[in-house]
Residue frames as qw, qx, qy, qz and C-alpha x, y, z in Angstrom:
[[0.925, -0.078, -0.325, 0.182, -5.31, 8.51, -26.36],
 [0.357, -0.878, 0.307, -0.089, -3.06, 9.08, -23.33],
 [0.298, 0.608, -0.731, 0.080, 0.51, 7.88, -22.95],
 [0.243, -0.242, 0.861, -0.375, -0.64, 5.47, -20.25],
 [0.792, 0.137, -0.012, -0.595, -3.60, 4.00, -22.11],
 [0.897, 0.144, -0.398, -0.124, -3.71, 0.21, -21.92],
 [0.206, 0.407, -0.751, 0.478, -1.34, 0.07, -18.96],
 [0.743, -0.386, -0.485, -0.252, -2.51, -2.35, -16.30],
 [0.100, -0.495, 0.593, -0.627, -2.33, -2.00, -12.51],
 [0.668, -0.364, -0.648, -0.037, -3.04, -4.60, -9.85],
 [0.089, -0.489, 0.420, -0.759, -3.75, -3.15, -6.41],
 [0.459, -0.333, -0.806, 0.171, -4.57, -4.98, -3.19],
 [0.155, -0.487, -0.505, 0.696, -6.74, -3.32, -0.58],
 [0.113, 0.285, 0.477, 0.824, -8.62, -1.69, -3.43],
 [0.296, -0.695, -0.571, -0.321, -11.77, -1.01, -1.39],
 [0.494, -0.544, -0.360, 0.575, -10.03, 0.88, 1.43],
 [0.007, 0.924, 0.129, -0.360, -9.52, 4.62, 1.72],
 [0.142, -0.648, 0.530, 0.528, -6.13, 4.82, 0.03],
 [0.424, 0.090, 0.851, 0.298, -7.05, 1.93, -2.27],
 [0.356, 0.747, 0.560, -0.029, -10.12, 3.62, -3.73],
 [0.039, 0.916, -0.112, -0.384, -8.26, 6.88, -4.21],
 [0.301, -0.447, 0.704, 0.462, -5.45, 5.04, -5.98],
 [0.449, 0.384, 0.782, 0.197, -7.88, 3.25, -8.27],
 [0.248, 0.899, 0.312, -0.183, -9.36, 6.65, -9.18],
 [0.108, -0.814, 0.358, 0.445, -5.98, 8.30, -9.85],
 [0.354, -0.205, 0.805, 0.429, -4.74, 5.50, -12.10],
 [0.409, 0.558, 0.718, 0.072, -8.05, 5.23, -13.94],
 [0.171, 0.931, 0.134, -0.294, -8.08, 8.97, -14.63],
 [0.100, -0.717, 0.547, 0.420, -4.61, 8.60, -16.10],
 [0.655, 0.444, -0.429, -0.436, -5.74, 5.94, -18.56],
 [0.025, 0.303, -0.946, 0.109, -4.74, 2.76, -16.72],
 [0.760, -0.221, -0.465, -0.397, -6.87, -0.37, -16.52],
 [0.238, -0.499, 0.638, -0.536, -7.16, -1.53, -12.91],
 [0.693, -0.174, -0.697, -0.064, -7.37, -4.97, -11.32],
 [0.325, -0.569, 0.366, -0.661, -8.59, -4.50, -7.76],
 [0.616, -0.111, -0.771, 0.121, -8.24, -7.06, -4.98],
 [0.251, -0.401, 0.415, -0.777, -9.91, -6.83, -1.58],
 [0.006, -0.149, -0.947, 0.285, -11.61, -8.94, 1.09],
 [0.362, 0.446, 0.384, -0.723, -14.64, -6.68, 0.69],
 [0.559, 0.520, 0.631, 0.134, -17.10, -7.16, -2.14],
 [0.350, 0.302, 0.348, 0.815, -16.79, -5.00, -5.25],
 [0.037, -0.559, -0.396, 0.728, -17.77, -1.47, -4.35],
 [0.390, 0.816, 0.426, 0.020, -20.02, 0.84, -6.33],
 [0.109, 0.962, -0.171, -0.184, -17.96, 3.02, -8.63],
 [0.570, -0.369, 0.619, 0.394, -15.16, 0.59, -9.36],
 [0.281, 0.519, -0.426, -0.686, -14.31, 1.10, -13.06],
 [0.874, 0.259, 0.225, -0.344, -16.34, -1.12, -15.40],
 [0.698, 0.607, -0.379, -0.033, -13.41, -1.77, -17.73],
 [0.041, -0.586, 0.757, -0.286, -11.33, -3.15, -14.86],
 [0.719, -0.107, -0.683, -0.072, -11.41, -6.45, -12.98],
 [0.407, -0.574, 0.406, -0.583, -12.32, -6.94, -9.33],
 [0.665, 0.019, -0.744, 0.067, -11.31, -9.99, -7.30],
 [0.593, -0.635, 0.181, -0.460, -12.71, -10.59, -3.83],
 [0.853, 0.078, -0.461, 0.230, -10.06, -12.52, -1.92],
 [0.587, -0.799, 0.134, -0.004, -8.11, -12.70, 1.34],
 [0.560, 0.673, -0.439, 0.201, -4.39, -12.24, 0.68],
 [0.402, -0.604, 0.619, -0.301, -3.47, -13.60, 4.10],
 [0.864, 0.006, 0.490, -0.116, -4.18, -17.06, 2.65],
 [0.216, -0.439, 0.686, 0.539, -1.54, -18.41, 0.22],
 [0.358, 0.299, 0.852, 0.239, -4.06, -20.46, -1.76],
 [0.251, 0.852, 0.416, -0.198, -6.14, -17.33, -2.39],
 [0.066, -0.756, 0.363, 0.542, -3.09, -15.43, -3.64],
 [0.286, -0.106, 0.845, 0.438, -2.53, -18.24, -6.14],
 [0.306, 0.612, 0.729, 0.011, -6.19, -18.02, -7.16],
 [0.090, 0.867, 0.063, -0.487, -5.85, -14.26, -7.66],
 [0.053, -0.601, 0.574, 0.553, -3.00, -14.68, -10.12],
 [0.344, 0.205, 0.882, 0.248, -4.74, -17.53, -11.93],
 [0.263, 0.801, 0.519, -0.142, -7.60, -15.11, -12.59],
 [0.020, -0.837, 0.195, 0.511, -5.23, -12.26, -13.45],
 [0.268, -0.315, 0.760, 0.501, -3.34, -14.42, -15.97],
 [0.334, 0.471, 0.799, 0.170, -6.64, -15.25, -17.66],
 [0.127, 0.905, 0.312, -0.260, -7.43, -11.53, -17.86],
 [0.245, 0.927, -0.273, -0.077, -4.03, -10.24, -19.06],
 [0.923, 0.157, -0.143, 0.322, -0.62, -11.52, -20.13],
 [0.472, 0.295, -0.252, 0.792, 1.23, -8.63, -18.47],
 [0.341, -0.852, -0.353, 0.180, 1.20, -6.11, -15.64],
 [0.362, 0.699, -0.106, 0.607, 2.72, -2.63, -15.64],
 [0.050, -0.474, 0.507, -0.718, 2.49, -2.08, -11.91],
 [0.609, -0.424, -0.670, 0.026, 1.53, -3.80, -8.66],
 [0.156, -0.564, 0.311, -0.749, 0.59, -1.77, -5.59],
 [0.538, -0.235, -0.780, 0.216, 0.69, -3.77, -2.38],
 [0.182, -0.458, 0.098, -0.864, -1.68, -1.68, -0.31],
 [0.742, -0.448, -0.389, -0.311, -3.79, -4.14, 1.72],
 [0.232, 0.326, -0.685, 0.608, -3.06, -4.25, 5.43],
 [0.635, -0.579, -0.499, -0.109, -4.44, -5.42, 8.76],
 [0.090, 0.514, -0.443, 0.729, -3.88, -3.43, 11.93],
 [0.672, -0.503, -0.543, 0.031, -4.30, -4.86, 15.42],
 [0.018, -0.683, 0.282, -0.673, -4.07, -2.30, 18.20],
 [0.846, -0.497, -0.186, -0.057, -2.99, -4.13, 21.35],
 [0.298, -0.797, 0.523, -0.042, -0.12, -4.01, 23.83],
 [0.423, 0.443, -0.788, -0.063, 2.63, -6.51, 23.07],
 [0.132, -0.166, 0.888, -0.408, 1.85, -8.43, 26.26],
 [0.588, 0.282, 0.520, -0.552, -1.77, -8.89, 25.17],
 [0.574, 0.509, -0.410, -0.493, -1.13, -9.73, 21.51],
 [0.881, -0.082, 0.456, -0.093, -1.60, -13.42, 20.77],
 [0.381, -0.277, 0.725, 0.503, 0.57, -15.46, 18.44],
 [0.401, 0.521, 0.730, 0.189, -2.46, -15.89, 16.17],
 [0.140, 0.948, 0.200, -0.206, -2.98, -12.11, 15.96],
 [0.254, -0.693, 0.473, 0.480, 0.73, -11.55, 15.28],
 [0.433, 0.000, 0.803, 0.409, 0.72, -14.18, 12.54],
 [0.363, 0.735, 0.572, 0.014, -2.41, -12.69, 10.93],
 [0.041, 0.938, -0.075, -0.337, -0.77, -9.26, 10.69],
 [0.295, -0.520, 0.661, 0.453, 2.43, -10.72, 9.24],
 [0.463, 0.258, 0.809, 0.253, 0.54, -12.93, 6.78],
 [0.303, 0.841, 0.446, -0.053, -1.59, -10.03, 5.57],
 [0.017, 0.973, -0.089, -0.212, 0.96, -7.22, 5.52],
 [0.160, -0.718, 0.629, 0.251, 4.27, -8.91, 4.76],
 [0.500, -0.065, 0.846, 0.174, 4.03, -12.53, 3.62],
 [0.566, 0.661, 0.473, -0.138, 1.36, -11.62, 1.06],
 [0.239, 0.891, -0.261, -0.284, 3.79, -9.20, -0.62],
 [0.269, -0.483, 0.808, 0.205, 6.50, -11.89, -0.79],
 [0.523, 0.217, 0.823, 0.042, 4.16, -14.51, -2.23],
 [0.466, 0.798, 0.305, -0.230, 2.44, -12.07, -4.57],
 [0.052, 0.810, -0.440, -0.385, 5.77, -10.81, -5.92],
 [0.364, -0.229, 0.864, 0.262, 6.78, -14.30, -7.02],
 [0.458, 0.491, 0.740, 0.035, 3.53, -14.71, -8.94],
 [0.267, 0.911, 0.148, -0.279, 3.47, -11.16, -10.32],
 [0.336, -0.613, 0.483, 0.528, 7.09, -11.17, -11.47],
 [0.454, 0.138, 0.740, 0.478, 6.57, -13.04, -14.80],
 [0.231, 0.810, 0.526, 0.121, 3.77, -10.62, -15.73],
 [0.151, -0.934, 0.057, 0.319, 5.81, -7.57, -14.75],
 [0.479, -0.410, 0.565, 0.532, 8.94, -8.80, -16.52],
 [0.533, 0.529, 0.601, 0.275, 6.98, -8.90, -19.79],
 [0.151, 0.974, 0.168, 0.006, 7.34, -5.09, -19.85],
 [0.619, -0.499, 0.241, 0.557, 11.15, -5.09, -19.76],
 [0.492, 0.221, 0.497, 0.680, 11.28, -4.24, -23.47],
 [0.042, 0.697, 0.387, 0.602, 9.03, -1.17, -23.19],
 [0.119, -0.686, 0.184, -0.694, 10.23, 0.84, -20.23],
 [0.251, 0.078, -0.846, 0.464, 9.85, -1.75, -17.49],
 [0.530, -0.592, -0.515, -0.322, 7.34, -2.18, -14.70],
 [0.011, -0.468, 0.477, -0.743, 7.04, -1.22, -11.06],
 [0.554, -0.469, -0.681, 0.092, 6.03, -2.48, -7.65],
 [0.107, -0.550, 0.244, -0.792, 4.96, -0.01, -4.97],
 [0.511, -0.310, -0.761, 0.253, 4.77, -1.33, -1.42],
 [0.292, -0.733, -0.062, -0.611, 2.60, 0.72, 0.92],
 [0.516, -0.069, -0.654, 0.550, 4.47, 0.70, 4.22],
 [0.355, -0.858, -0.341, -0.147, 3.85, 3.22, 7.02],
 [0.042, 0.773, -0.379, 0.507, 5.60, 5.83, 9.14],
 [0.805, -0.499, 0.233, -0.221, 5.29, 3.19, 11.86],
 [0.925, 0.225, -0.117, 0.284, 8.22, 1.48, 10.10],
 [0.496, 0.438, -0.259, 0.704, 10.52, 4.30, 11.23],
 [0.062, -0.190, 0.472, -0.858, 8.80, 5.89, 14.25],
 [0.455, -0.373, -0.752, -0.296, 6.00, 4.20, 16.13],
 [0.385, -0.452, 0.290, -0.751, 3.92, 4.34, 19.30],
 [0.299, -0.140, 0.864, -0.380, 2.50, 2.03, 21.93],
 [0.605, 0.256, 0.633, -0.409, 0.02, -0.78, 21.29],
 [0.709, 0.631, -0.030, -0.314, 0.72, -1.29, 17.59],
 [0.384, -0.580, 0.676, 0.243, 3.84, -3.47, 17.60],
 [0.666, 0.183, 0.701, 0.176, 2.72, -6.15, 15.14],
 [0.472, 0.843, 0.256, 0.015, 1.70, -3.58, 12.55],
 [0.039, -0.922, 0.350, 0.160, 4.92, -1.60, 13.00],
 [0.533, -0.379, 0.721, 0.230, 7.05, -4.74, 12.71],
 [0.665, 0.426, 0.596, 0.147, 5.27, -5.82, 9.54],
 [0.355, 0.931, 0.089, 0.009, 5.72, -2.41, 7.94],
 [0.246, -0.797, 0.516, 0.195, 9.39, -2.31, 8.94],
 [0.645, -0.074, 0.728, 0.219, 9.88, -5.72, 7.39],
 [0.592, 0.704, 0.390, 0.035, 8.25, -4.42, 4.23],
 [0.105, 0.940, -0.276, -0.169, 11.01, -1.82, 3.86],
 [0.395, -0.490, 0.747, 0.216, 13.71, -4.50, 4.00],
 [0.642, 0.306, 0.696, 0.096, 11.76, -6.65, 1.55],
 [0.414, 0.890, 0.111, -0.157, 11.42, -3.64, -0.78],
 [0.048, -0.807, 0.542, 0.231, 15.20, -3.24, -0.93],
 [0.504, -0.193, 0.829, 0.149, 15.75, -6.97, -1.50],
 [0.613, 0.563, 0.554, -0.023, 13.14, -7.09, -4.27],
 [0.274, 0.922, -0.122, -0.246, 14.62, -4.02, -5.94],
 [0.206, -0.619, 0.715, 0.252, 18.02, -5.71, -6.13],
 [0.485, 0.007, 0.867, 0.110, 16.75, -9.06, -7.40],
 [0.511, 0.650, 0.557, -0.075, 14.18, -7.70, -9.87],
 [0.028, 0.793, -0.214, -0.569, 16.39, -4.99, -11.44],
 [0.248, -0.227, 0.781, 0.527, 17.73, -7.28, -14.22],
 [0.194, 0.469, 0.828, 0.238, 14.14, -7.64, -15.46],
 [0.012, 0.289, 0.171, 0.942, 13.53, -3.86, -15.42],
 [0.472, -0.669, -0.541, -0.193, 11.13, -4.07, -12.47],
 [0.089, 0.450, -0.378, 0.804, 11.55, -1.15, -10.09],
 [0.564, -0.526, -0.635, 0.050, 10.48, -1.62, -6.45],
 [0.084, 0.356, -0.300, 0.881, 9.86, 1.27, -4.06],
 [0.305, -0.513, -0.760, 0.255, 7.90, 1.90, -0.88],
 [0.123, -0.581, -0.072, -0.801, 5.73, 4.72, 0.32],
 [0.342, -0.250, -0.732, 0.534, 5.26, 5.46, 4.03],
 [0.219, -0.675, -0.327, -0.624, 2.02, 7.34, 4.70],
 [0.048, 0.096, -0.603, 0.791, 1.55, 9.19, 7.94],
 [0.248, 0.405, 0.688, -0.548, -1.83, 10.13, 9.41],
 [0.175, -0.035, -0.582, -0.793, -4.31, 9.90, 6.54],
 [0.535, 0.063, 0.374, -0.755, -8.07, 10.20, 7.01],
 [0.489, 0.080, -0.788, -0.366, -9.10, 6.62, 6.23],
 [0.813, -0.394, -0.208, -0.374, -11.40, 4.10, 7.94],
 [0.818, -0.039, -0.435, 0.374, -8.29, 2.33, 9.32],
 [0.233, 0.315, -0.339, 0.855, -6.99, 5.56, 10.88],
 [0.485, -0.433, 0.017, -0.760, -10.35, 6.36, 12.46],
 [0.891, -0.265, -0.342, -0.134, -10.68, 2.82, 13.82],
 [0.730, 0.041, -0.415, 0.541, -7.25, 3.11, 15.41],
 [0.025, -0.618, 0.157, -0.770, -7.95, 6.39, 17.20],
 [0.770, -0.559, -0.158, -0.266, -9.16, 4.39, 20.21],
 [0.794, 0.071, -0.390, 0.461, -5.52, 3.64, 21.13],
 [0.456, -0.820, -0.214, 0.272, -5.33, 6.89, 23.10],
 [0.596, -0.091, 0.167, 0.780, -2.36, 8.34, 21.20],
 [0.103, 0.433, 0.334, 0.831, -4.55, 11.14, 19.86],
 [0.158, -0.104, 0.392, -0.900, -6.18, 12.11, 23.14],
 [0.186, 0.391, 0.849, -0.303, -9.81, 11.88, 24.17],
 [0.333, 0.452, 0.057, -0.825, -13.06, 13.31, 22.89],
 [0.784, 0.481, 0.247, -0.304, -14.91, 12.70, 19.65],
 [0.806, 0.220, 0.359, 0.417, -13.40, 11.29, 16.47],
 [0.341, 0.848, 0.101, 0.394, -13.13, 14.82, 15.12],
 [0.397, -0.886, 0.235, -0.052, -11.37, 15.97, 18.31],
 [0.791, -0.328, 0.434, 0.281, -8.83, 13.19, 17.95],
 [0.675, 0.521, 0.297, 0.428, -8.30, 13.93, 14.26],
 [0.069, 0.956, -0.043, 0.283, -7.62, 17.56, 15.16],
 [0.611, -0.705, 0.347, 0.093, -5.13, 16.45, 17.82],
 [0.817, 0.059, 0.414, 0.397, -3.34, 14.35, 15.21],
 [0.453, 0.793, 0.197, 0.355, -3.36, 17.25, 12.77],
 [0.216, -0.957, 0.172, -0.083, -1.57, 19.48, 15.27],
 [0.741, -0.454, 0.424, 0.254, 1.30, 16.97, 15.43],
 [0.720, 0.394, 0.344, 0.456, 2.14, 17.41, 11.75],
 [0.314, -0.260, 0.113, 0.906, 4.22, 20.27, 10.40],
 [0.040, -0.308, -0.566, -0.763, 1.48, 20.98, 7.86],
 [0.260, 0.030, 0.446, -0.856, -1.09, 21.20, 10.65],
 [0.755, 0.146, -0.016, -0.639, -3.53, 18.77, 9.08],
 [0.695, -0.048, 0.717, -0.005, -4.25, 15.12, 8.45],
 [0.006, -0.270, 0.699, 0.662, -3.58, 13.84, 4.95],
 [0.741, 0.315, 0.141, -0.575, -6.21, 12.87, 2.39],
 [0.822, 0.036, 0.558, 0.105, -6.22, 9.51, 0.58],
 [0.655, 0.737, 0.126, 0.109, -5.79, 11.15, -2.83],
 [0.016, -0.905, 0.424, -0.015, -2.54, 12.77, -1.69],
 [0.582, -0.368, 0.721, 0.075, -1.10, 9.32, -0.98],
 [0.775, 0.426, 0.466, 0.021, -2.57, 7.97, -4.23],
 [0.436, 0.891, -0.124, 0.005, -0.77, 10.63, -6.26],
 [0.225, -0.729, 0.646, 0.018, 2.52, 9.71, -4.58],
 [0.732, -0.010, 0.681, 0.021, 1.89, 6.05, -5.37],
 [0.687, 0.692, 0.221, -0.009, 1.24, 7.01, -8.98],
 [0.118, 0.902, -0.411, -0.056, 4.55, 8.88, -9.11],
 [0.413, -0.486, 0.769, 0.035, 6.43, 5.76, -8.01],
 [0.730, 0.238, 0.640, -0.027, 4.53, 3.48, -10.41],
 [0.565, 0.812, 0.110, -0.092, 4.89, 5.68, -13.48],
 [0.805, -0.045, 0.213, 0.552, 8.16, 4.99, -15.32],
 [0.353, 0.716, 0.161, 0.580, 8.09, 8.42, -16.92],
 [0.281, -0.883, 0.059, -0.370, 8.24, 10.16, -13.53],
 [0.589, -0.668, 0.440, -0.115, 10.39, 7.89, -11.38],
 [0.886, 0.393, -0.244, -0.022, 12.42, 5.87, -13.88],
 [0.464, 0.505, -0.584, 0.435, 15.69, 6.20, -11.91],
 [0.433, -0.458, 0.490, -0.602, 14.21, 5.27, -8.53],
 [0.841, -0.104, -0.502, -0.174, 14.30, 1.79, -7.04],
 [0.665, -0.137, -0.594, 0.432, 14.81, 0.34, -3.58],
 [0.085, 0.244, -0.251, 0.933, 13.74, 3.62, -1.98],
 [0.213, -0.598, -0.744, 0.208, 11.22, 4.69, 0.63],
 [0.008, 0.415, 0.110, 0.903, 9.29, 7.96, 0.49],
 [0.136, -0.421, -0.710, 0.547, 7.68, 9.33, 3.66],
 [0.135, -0.441, -0.370, -0.807, 4.44, 11.25, 3.05],
 [0.434, -0.475, -0.704, 0.302, 3.34, 12.40, 6.49],
 [0.112, -0.922, -0.227, -0.293, 2.86, 16.15, 6.49],
 [0.234, 0.671, -0.439, 0.550, 6.24, 16.50, 8.16],
 [0.768, -0.583, -0.026, -0.265, 5.25, 14.59, 11.32],
 [0.925, -0.194, -0.031, 0.324, 8.49, 12.60, 11.51],
 [0.480, 0.583, -0.110, 0.646, 10.59, 15.70, 10.80],
 [0.273, -0.741, 0.174, -0.588, 9.83, 17.23, 14.20],
 [0.250, 0.202, -0.828, 0.460, 11.45, 16.11, 17.44],
 [0.508, -0.535, -0.656, -0.160, 8.97, 14.55, 19.84],
 [0.485, -0.451, -0.421, 0.620, 10.55, 16.62, 22.65],
 [0.161, 0.277, 0.169, 0.932, 9.95, 19.91, 20.86]]
């Protein structure tokens, strides 16, 4: 039996690149996982967990998610808000509907989900507390052209993280954010068409991105997942709340004029 056996995680965006890696890391550490995603349950999702196919941009579906979660468990040890939508368009070409979709998926869903998750998280106040990890992005602190809605939503998520940390502290619920940089996921590859990584094949563009990091490479989903685990695990990050950790291979450490 591990120290984390019987702990329960809920993660949105469970079928994505970082989502799947996070499910694996928590499962290997003895946690039971509730996965939420718009995609259908993927092969390899842990049998002992629970998978909910839903669209978190819709408030009524968030309520349905937590109705199902409450029937499955009376508590949660951690919530990872990982799901996100990215629309790559110039500001002048972005429609109000596209802007609203990004905000509803990336920011409003965290606000609404937190209100429903809070009673389940607060149940753990007597045994070390619980945690929320919001997956933001380096675009919250340094961005580029044609991705304004995504950057704004991720910046808003940092402010929401701080506000949640303050309000949830009396119930022993820690709230932190992680800001991944360039990580080799389907979302990253889909966004390489923006031109910020040069021309050529997908591999050429990935190599161009890699050269912009201090480490000289693009990150892997499991590297982000392990950082998420650190923030969720009360044994490792018990004195951290309201903070943001950048995990980007050093990309934001280097001056763009260098």
